[in-house]
C-alpha positions as CSV (number, residue, x, y, z in Angstrom):
1,M,0.2,-39.3,-10.7
2,T,1.8,-36.4,-13.4
3,Q,5.4,-36.8,-12.5
4,Y,7.5,-33.9,-12.7
5,H,11.3,-33.3,-12.5
6,A,13.1,-30.2,-11.9
7,D,15.8,-27.6,-10.3
8,M,13.8,-25.9,-7.8
9,V,10.1,-25.9,-7.3
10,I,8.7,-23.3,-5.9
11,L,5.1,-22.6,-3.7
12,G,3.7,-19.7,-3.5
13,A,3.3,-17.0,-6.1
14,G,3.8,-13.2,-4.3
15,P,6.8,-11.3,-4.3
16,A,8.6,-13.8,-3.2
17,G,8.0,-17.0,-4.6
18,Y,7.4,-15.0,-8.0
19,A,10.7,-13.4,-7.7
20,A,12.7,-16.2,-7.3
21,A,10.8,-18.2,-10.0
22,L,12.4,-15.8,-12.8
23,A,15.5,-15.6,-10.7
24,A,16.4,-19.9,-11.4
25,S,14.5,-19.1,-14.7
26,Q,17.4,-16.7,-15.7
27,R,20.0,-18.9,-14.7
28,G,18.4,-22.0,-16.8
29,K,17.2,-24.0,-13.8
30,A,13.7,-26.2,-14.4
31,T,12.0,-24.0,-12.4
32,V,8.3,-25.1,-11.3
33,L,6.1,-22.9,-9.6
34,V,3.0,-24.5,-8.0
35,A,0.3,-21.2,-7.0
36,D,-2.8,-21.7,-4.7
37,G,-4.5,-18.3,-5.8
38,P,-4.3,-16.0,-8.2
39,L,0.2,-14.7,-9.4
40,G,0.9,-11.3,-7.5
41,G,0.0,-12.9,-3.9
42,T,-1.5,-10.6,-0.8
43,C,0.6,-7.8,-2.5
44,L,-0.8,-7.3,-6.2
45,N,-4.8,-9.0,-5.4
46,W,-5.3,-7.7,-2.1
47,G,-2.6,-5.8,-0.6
48,C,-0.3,-3.1,-1.8
49,I,-1.6,-2.5,-5.0
50,P,-5.3,-2.2,-4.6
51,T,-5.2,0.0,-1.8
52,K,-2.2,2.0,-3.0
53,I,-5.0,2.6,-6.0
54,Y,-7.4,3.6,-4.0
55,L,-5.3,6.5,-2.4
56,G,-3.9,7.7,-5.5
57,A,-7.5,7.7,-6.9
58,S,-8.9,9.4,-3.5
59,E,-5.7,11.9,-3.1
60,P,-7.8,14.5,-4.7
61,L,-10.1,15.1,-2.3
62,E,-7.5,15.3,0.4
63,G,-6.1,18.1,-1.9
64,L,-9.1,19.4,-2.2
65,R,-10.1,20.5,1.2
66,T,-6.2,20.8,2.1
67,M,-6.7,24.5,0.0
68,G,-10.4,24.4,1.2
69,R,-8.8,25.0,4.4
70,L,-6.3,27.6,3.2
71,R,-9.2,29.4,1.2
72,L,-8.1,28.7,-2.4
73,L,-10.5,26.1,-3.6
74,R,-14.0,26.3,-3.6
75,G,-15.9,23.3,-5.0
76,E,-16.6,19.7,-3.8
77,A,-15.5,16.5,-5.4
78,A,-17.0,13.2,-5.5
79,L,-15.4,9.8,-6.1
80,D,-17.0,6.6,-7.8
81,L,-16.4,3.7,-5.2
82,A,-18.3,0.5,-8.0
83,A,-15.2,2.7,-10.8
84,L,-12.7,3.1,-8.7
85,R,-13.4,-1.5,-7.5
86,R,-13.7,-1.7,-11.3
87,R,-10.1,0.5,-12.0
88,A,-7.8,-1.7,-9.2
89,Q,-10.0,-5.0,-10.4
90,T,-7.6,-3.5,-14.3
91,I,-4.9,-2.8,-13.3
92,I,-4.8,-6.5,-11.3
93,Q,-5.5,-8.1,-14.2
94,A,-3.1,-6.5,-16.6
95,T,-1.1,-7.4,-14.0
96,H,-1.6,-10.6,-13.9
97,K,-1.8,-11.3,-17.6
98,A,2.3,-9.6,-17.5
99,M,3.7,-11.5,-15.0
100,A,2.5,-14.7,-16.7
101,A,3.6,-14.0,-20.2
102,A,6.9,-13.4,-17.8
103,L,7.0,-16.9,-16.5
104,E,6.2,-18.2,-19.5
105,G,8.8,-16.7,-21.1
106,G,11.1,-17.6,-18.6
107,K,10.1,-21.4,-19.2
108,V,8.4,-21.2,-16.2
109,Q,6.2,-24.6,-15.1
110,V,3.2,-22.9,-13.4
111,I,0.5,-25.3,-11.8
112,H,-2.7,-23.5,-9.9
113,G,-3.0,-25.6,-7.1
114,R,-2.2,-26.9,-3.0
115,G,1.6,-27.6,-3.1
116,R,2.0,-29.9,-0.3
117,I,5.8,-31.6,0.9
118,T,5.1,-35.3,0.9
119,A,8.7,-36.4,1.5
120,P,12.3,-34.9,1.5
121,H,12.5,-32.9,-2.0
122,T,9.5,-34.0,-3.3
123,V,5.7,-31.9,-3.6
124,T,2.9,-33.3,-4.3
125,V,-0.4,-31.3,-5.6
126,A,-2.8,-33.3,-4.7
127,E,-5.8,-31.6,-6.7
128,K,-4.1,-32.2,-10.1
129,D,-2.6,-35.4,-9.2
130,I,1.1,-34.6,-9.7
131,S,4.7,-35.0,-8.0
132,I,7.1,-32.8,-8.7
133,Q,11.1,-33.9,-7.4
134,A,13.5,-31.2,-6.9
135,P,16.1,-30.9,-5.2
136,I,15.7,-27.3,-4.2
137,I,12.2,-26.5,-2.8
138,L,11.7,-22.9,-1.5
139,V,8.2,-21.8,0.8
140,A,6.9,-19.0,-0.5
141,T,3.8,-19.9,0.7
142,G,3.3,-16.0,2.5
143,S,0.5,-14.6,5.1
144,R,-3.6,-13.8,5.4
145,P,-5.3,-10.8,8.4
146,M,-4.8,-12.5,11.6
147,P,-8.5,-12.4,13.6
148,L,-9.4,-11.4,17.1
149,P,-9.7,-13.6,19.5
150,G,-12.7,-15.3,19.8
151,L,-13.7,-12.9,16.8
152,P,-14.1,-14.8,13.3
153,F,-14.3,-13.2,10.0
154,G,-18.1,-12.0,9.2
155,G,-21.0,-9.9,8.4
156,P,-19.9,-6.2,9.8
157,I,-16.6,-7.7,11.1
158,L,-13.9,-7.4,8.5
159,D,-10.3,-8.5,7.0
160,S,-8.3,-5.9,5.0
161,T,-9.0,-8.0,2.0
162,K,-13.5,-7.5,3.0
163,A,-12.9,-3.9,3.5
164,L,-11.9,-3.4,-0.2
165,E,-14.6,-5.0,-1.5
166,L,-17.1,-2.8,0.6
167,S,-20.1,-1.8,-2.5
168,Q,-20.8,1.6,-0.7
169,V,-19.2,3.4,2.1
170,P,-19.7,3.0,6.0
171,Q,-22.0,5.4,7.7
172,N,-19.7,4.2,10.7
173,L,-16.2,2.1,10.7
174,V,-13.7,1.4,13.0
175,I,-10.5,0.6,12.6
176,I,-8.7,-1.8,15.2
177,G,-4.9,-1.9,14.7
178,G,-3.0,1.4,14.1
179,G,-0.4,-0.2,12.3
180,A,0.3,0.3,8.6
181,I,-3.1,-1.4,7.6
182,G,-5.4,0.2,10.0
183,V,-3.9,4.2,9.3
184,E,-3.9,3.7,5.5
185,M,-7.4,2.5,5.8
186,A,-8.4,4.9,7.8
187,Q,-7.8,7.7,5.8
188,F,-8.7,6.2,2.4
189,W,-12.7,5.6,3.9
190,N,-12.4,9.2,6.1
191,R,-11.9,10.4,2.1
192,M,-14.8,8.7,1.2
193,G,-17.1,10.1,3.7
194,S,-16.8,7.3,6.8
195,T,-16.8,8.7,9.9
196,V,-13.9,6.9,11.7
197,T,-12.7,5.7,14.6
198,L,-9.0,4.5,14.8
199,V,-8.2,1.9,17.9
200,E,-4.5,1.2,19.0
201,A,-4.1,-1.2,22.3
202,A,-0.4,0.6,22.1
203,P,0.4,3.9,23.8
204,T,0.9,5.5,20.1
205,L,-0.1,4.7,16.3
206,V,2.3,3.0,14.6
207,P,3.8,0.9,18.0
208,S,7.2,-0.2,15.3
209,E,8.6,3.3,15.5
210,D,9.6,6.1,17.8
211,P,7.1,7.4,19.6
212,A,7.8,10.9,18.4
213,L,6.2,10.0,14.6
214,G,3.6,8.3,16.3
215,H,2.0,10.9,18.3
216,A,2.5,13.7,15.3
217,L,1.0,11.3,13.1
218,A,-2.4,10.9,15.2
219,A,-2.3,14.8,15.9
220,M,-2.8,15.0,12.6
221,L,-4.8,12.3,12.1
222,K,-7.2,14.4,14.1
223,R,-7.1,17.2,12.3
224,S,-8.6,15.2,9.6
225,G,-11.0,14.2,11.1
226,I,-10.3,10.3,12.5
227,T,-11.4,10.0,15.8
228,I,-7.9,8.2,17.4
229,H,-8.1,6.1,20.6
230,V,-4.4,4.6,21.8
231,G,-3.8,2.7,24.9
232,A,-7.2,1.1,24.6
233,P,-6.8,-2.4,24.3
234,V,-10.4,-3.7,22.7
235,Q,-12.1,-5.4,25.2
236,E,-15.4,-6.4,23.6
237,V,-16.5,-6.5,20.7
238,L,-20.9,-7.5,20.3
239,V,-22.0,-7.9,16.8
240,D,-25.9,-7.4,16.4
241,G,-27.1,-7.7,13.3
242,A,-25.8,-5.7,10.9
243,D,-24.2,-3.5,13.8
244,A,-21.0,-3.8,16.0
245,Q,-20.6,-2.8,19.4
246,V,-16.9,-2.1,20.5
247,R,-16.1,-1.6,24.2
248,L,-13.2,0.0,24.7
249,P,-12.1,1.5,28.4
250,Q,-13.5,4.6,28.5
251,T,-15.8,4.3,25.6
252,T,-17.5,2.3,23.2
253,C,-18.0,2.4,20.0
254,T,-21.2,1.5,17.4
255,A,-20.2,0.9,13.9
256,Q,-21.8,-0.2,10.3
257,A,-18.1,-1.9,9.7
258,V,-15.3,-3.3,11.8
259,L,-12.1,-3.6,9.8
260,V,-10.0,-6.0,12.5
261,A,-6.1,-5.1,11.2
262,I,-4.2,-6.7,14.5
263,G,-1.2,-8.6,12.5
264,R,-0.7,-11.5,9.9
265,R,-0.3,-14.9,10.5
266,P,1.4,-17.4,8.6
267,N,-0.2,-19.3,5.3
268,T,2.1,-23.0,6.7
269,E,-1.3,-25.1,7.9
270,D,-0.7,-28.2,5.8
271,L,2.2,-28.2,3.9
272,G,4.1,-31.1,5.2
273,L,7.2,-28.9,6.4
274,E,7.6,-31.6,8.7
275,A,8.1,-34.2,5.7
276,A,11.1,-31.9,5.0
277,G,12.7,-31.9,8.9
278,A,11.5,-27.5,8.8
279,Q,9.9,-26.9,11.8
280,V,7.9,-24.0,12.7
281,D,7.7,-21.6,15.9
282,G,4.9,-20.4,18.8
283,R,3.4,-18.3,15.5
284,G,3.3,-20.2,13.2
285,F,6.4,-18.7,11.3
286,V,8.6,-21.4,9.8
287,T,12.3,-20.7,11.7
288,T,15.0,-20.3,9.5
289,D,18.6,-20.1,9.7
290,D,21.5,-17.0,9.1
291,Q,21.0,-18.4,5.0
292,L,16.8,-18.8,4.7
293,R,16.9,-22.2,5.0
294,A,14.7,-24.5,6.4
295,A,16.1,-27.4,6.1
296,P,18.6,-29.7,3.9
297,G,17.2,-28.0,0.0
298,V,14.4,-26.3,1.7
299,Y,14.0,-22.4,2.4
300,A,11.8,-20.4,3.6
301,I,11.1,-17.2,2.4
302,G,8.7,-13.7,2.7
303,D,5.9,-13.6,4.9
304,V,6.4,-17.3,5.9
305,N,9.6,-17.4,7.7
306,G,8.4,-13.7,9.9
307,R,11.6,-11.8,9.4
308,T,10.0,-8.6,7.6
309,L,6.6,-8.7,6.5
310,L,7.2,-6.5,3.2
311,A,6.4,-6.9,-0.2
312,H,10.4,-5.8,-1.1
313,A,11.8,-7.4,1.5
314,A,10.5,-11.1,0.8
315,E,11.5,-10.1,-3.3
316,H,15.0,-9.7,-2.0
317,Q,15.3,-12.7,0.3
318,A,14.1,-14.5,-3.4
319,H,16.9,-13.4,-5.0
320,F,19.2,-14.7,-2.1
321,A,18.0,-18.4,-1.8
322,V,18.4,-18.5,-4.9
323,A,21.4,-17.9,-5.2
324,H,22.1,-19.4,-2.5
325,A,20.6,-22.7,-3.7
326,L,22.9,-22.5,-6.3
327,G,26.2,-21.9,-4.7
328,E,26.8,-18.6,-6.1
329,I,27.0,-17.5,-2.7
330,A,27.9,-18.3,0.9
331,G,27.6,-16.5,3.5
332,P,24.7,-15.4,6.1
333,Y,21.7,-13.7,4.2
334,H,22.6,-10.0,5.3
335,P,19.6,-6.8,4.1
336,G,21.2,-4.4,5.4
337,P,18.4,-1.5,5.6
338,I,15.1,-2.1,4.8
339,P,12.8,0.5,4.1
340,A,9.2,0.5,5.7
341,C,7.0,3.4,4.7
342,V,2.9,3.3,5.9
343,Y,1.4,5.6,3.1
344,G,-2.0,8.1,2.8
345,G,-1.9,12.3,2.7
346,V,0.0,11.2,5.9
347,E,2.5,9.3,5.8
348,V,5.4,7.6,7.9
349,M,9.0,6.5,6.3
350,R,11.7,4.9,8.3
351,V,14.7,3.1,6.9
352,G,17.1,1.2,9.8
353,P,16.7,-0.5,13.1
354,V,13.3,-0.2,14.8
355,Y,12.9,2.4,17.9
356,A,12.9,-0.5,20.4
357,E,16.2,-1.8,19.0
358,I,18.5,2.3,19.5
359,H,16.0,3.0,22.0
360,G,18.6,3.5,25.0
361,H,22.0,2.4,23.2
362,E,23.6,5.9,23.1
363,V,21.7,7.0,19.7
364,F,21.2,10.5,19.5
365,V,18.7,11.9,17.2
366,S,18.5,15.5,15.0
367,R,15.0,16.8,13.3
368,S,13.9,19.4,11.3
369,M,10.0,20.2,10.7
370,L,8.1,20.4,7.4
371,A,6.9,23.2,8.7
372,A,10.3,25.0,7.1
373,N,9.9,23.1,4.4
374,P,9.1,24.9,0.1
375,I,7.8,22.0,-1.0
376,A,6.0,21.0,1.8
377,Q,4.6,25.3,1.5
378,A,3.7,24.9,-1.6
379,H,1.4,22.0,-1.0
380,G,0.0,23.4,2.3
381,H,1.3,19.8,4.2
382,V,3.6,21.2,6.7
383,H,3.1,19.4,9.7
384,G,4.9,16.4,10.5
385,M,8.6,15.9,10.2
386,V,12.5,14.7,9.2
387,Q,14.3,12.4,11.8
388,V,17.9,11.3,11.3
389,Y,19.3,9.0,14.5
390,W,23.4,9.1,15.2
391,R,25.8,6.9,16.3
392,H,29.2,7.7,16.9
393,G,28.7,10.1,14.3
394,Q,27.6,8.3,11.5
395,V,23.2,7.7,10.3
396,V,22.3,4.8,11.8
397,G,18.3,5.3,10.5
398,V,16.4,7.9,9.3
399,A,12.5,8.3,10.1
400,A,9.5,10.3,8.9
401,V,6.5,11.5,8.8
402,G,3.8,14.3,7.0
403,A,2.4,14.4,3.5
404,R,4.5,12.6,0.8
405,V,7.5,11.4,2.6
406,S,7.7,7.6,2.0
407,H,9.4,9.9,-1.6
408,L,12.1,9.9,1.4
409,A,12.9,6.1,1.6
410,G,15.9,5.4,-1.3
411,L,17.3,9.1,0.0
412,A,17.6,6.4,3.7
413,E,18.3,3.8,2.4
414,A,21.3,4.9,1.2
415,M,22.2,7.1,3.7
416,V,21.4,4.6,6.7
417,R,23.9,1.7,4.2
418,D,26.7,3.8,3.5
419,G,26.6,5.5,7.0
420,W,26.7,9.0,6.1
421,D,28.0,11.5,8.4
422,E,27.2,15.5,8.8
423,S,29.8,16.2,5.6
424,A,27.8,14.6,3.5
425,A,25.2,17.0,4.3
426,H,27.3,19.5,2.2
427,T,29.4,17.1,-0.3
428,H,26.0,16.2,-1.8
429,I,23.5,18.4,-3.9
430,F,19.4,18.5,-3.2
431,A,17.9,19.7,-5.5
432,H,15.7,23.0,-4.2
433,P,13.0,23.2,-3.7
434,S,12.7,19.6,-2.8
435,L,11.2,18.0,0.0
436,D,14.9,15.8,-0.1
437,E,16.0,19.2,1.9
438,A,14.3,18.6,4.7
439,V,17.0,15.3,5.1
440,R,19.7,18.1,4.7
441,A,18.5,20.3,7.5
442,A,18.0,17.3,9.9
443,L,21.3,16.4,9.1
444,T,22.7,19.8,10.0
445,A,20.4,20.4,13.1
446,P,21.5,20.0,16.8
447,K,21.5,16.3,18.0
448,E,19.6,15.2,21.3
449,P,20.0,12.3,23.3
450,L,17.1,10.1,22.3
451,S,14.8,9.8,24.7
């Protein structure tokens, strides 16, 4: 067996693992990155990036339809799905090469294979007959789509990865799950001409967000032709040859494809975590302390610890874990406000606590409607709103729903992190005309108790 000795070994090459490897190598540390799959993980290969490529390429279709409804444009456009898939792979492969070059330039030793902790401070890659000794182990193995209980993926039952690999537009598509993945995929396949039905068991779409945003989102998606069922838990899914039937409390939907987007499960099986003294919770996520440590000398970062399943959160955790492991910082991990976005023609953006964390805690809300914003008017996207959440006269959260509201995330993060008060609307200059002006309007709007 080949023996390696390093200062740090990292399991997983997604946003968390890749960022940690570069951060450690930049500090002159001997670093080994064990990649069980392509560089970039889910985000680059099967998630964030290809999804946004699909949405970006199909955006002109949405724009044409919007201007057509305003009787300003006439004509038709079609998107070549095969060409789009090739373009996505071209971009992904180019990013692979850039990432590999960055790791090579940082003198990171990359080992492709499945790593497993076999003893404290020891990782083994059995398929390569390699053992790595390191005082610090970072577990960053990410997550994967969760199936419905008793309904494995296969045939017409798709996970988000298979939905991006479809070579033909399904005539009918049922999407189970009204979170970010479900909403984004609903918008793309609707643009492509599929008859899309979006099903959510909770009372509103994006159920972790303010119900006001979920209701507004559903109304806007309905205007684009997507059928919405909320408060509709799936009772049964029957596969009949190439089709499937999804039985809901009030109706049954038949579709050529069913995308299950109900959440993600961590990749923690057979990692040997117990050999290092680490534990997982009932859902399989690695249990961590306030410093993201799972055991002495072992950190768990990114999706695998279940804190925030977002790529930028994973990268932020990676930089903290490396700095903490090397003794550069000593305190607990406090990420501050983390932006969360749902993308598409209709978008959702939030910075600050989720609705359940602030509801009933003397929080007030002020809002502005995008119908009054000149940029929204110019593009014909006048539905939606910006909401600002207040506690003791300071901004504790910002959320929005509507076209292009993800572009407000940077401004919103600064507002929440710095605890703006109402005077900030007048001490900062907002470009005119811009979508940012909707934030200023929300800052100065009347406040009412959060219901």
